C-alpha positions in Angstrom: -28.8 8.0 -6.0 -29.9 8.8 -2.4 -29.1 12.2 -1.0 -27.1 10.6 1.8 -24.9 8.7 -0.6 -24.3 11.9 -2.6 -23.5 13.8 0.6 -21.1 11.0 1.7 -19.3 11.2 -1.6 -19.0 15.0 -1.3 -17.6 14.7 2.2 -15.1 12.0 1.0 -13.8 14.3 -1.8 -13.6 17.2 0.6 -11.5 15.1 3.0 -9.2 14.1 0.1 -8.8 17.7 -0.9 -8.0 18.7 2.7 -5.4 15.9 3.1 -3.7 16.9 -0.2 -3.7 20.6 0.8 -2.2 19.7 4.2 0.5 17.6 2.6 1.4 20.3 0.2 1.6 22.9 2.9 3.8 20.7 5.1 6.2 19.9 2.2 6.4 23.5 1.2 7.3 24.5 4.8 9.7 21.7 5.2 11.5 22.6 1.9 11.9 26.2 3.1 13.4 25.0 6.4 15.8 22.7 4.5 16.8 25.6 2.2 17.5 27.8 5.2 19.6 25.1 6.9 21.5 24.6 3.6 22.3 28.3 3.4 23.6 28.3 7.0 25.6 25.2 6.3 27.3 26.5 3.2 27.5 30.2 4.1 30.9 32.0 4.4 30.3 32.9 8.0 30.9 29.3 9.1 33.6 28.5 6.6 36.4 26.1 7.7 38.8 26.9 5.0 42.6 26.8 5.3 44.0 29.8 7.1 45.4 32.6 5.0 49.1 32.4 3.9 50.0 35.3 6.2 48.6 33.6 9.2 50.4 30.4 8.4 53.7 32.3 7.9 53.3 34.1 11.3 52.6 30.8 13.0 55.7 29.2 11.4 57.8 32.1 12.6 56.5 31.7 16.1 57.3 28.0 16.0 60.8 28.7 14.8 61.4 31.2 17.6 60.3 28.5 20.1 62.8 26.0 18.6 65.6 28.6 18.8 64.9 29.1 22.5 64.8 25.4 23.3 68.3 24.7 22.1 
């Protein structure tokens, strides 16, 4: 085998190793970004749950007071 062929094969394997390393690093970073986004999406800070019963009762009383005034 010629030295130039051997060198070409080594360069080829180095390119494959570099491409695989770059793909791994990209996927690892992307997964971290998706995990962070998922935490923000499902965190309690941005919860859109039903209002508490006390708030609902207060709102109902305010609506009843408006109805009494209208008649």
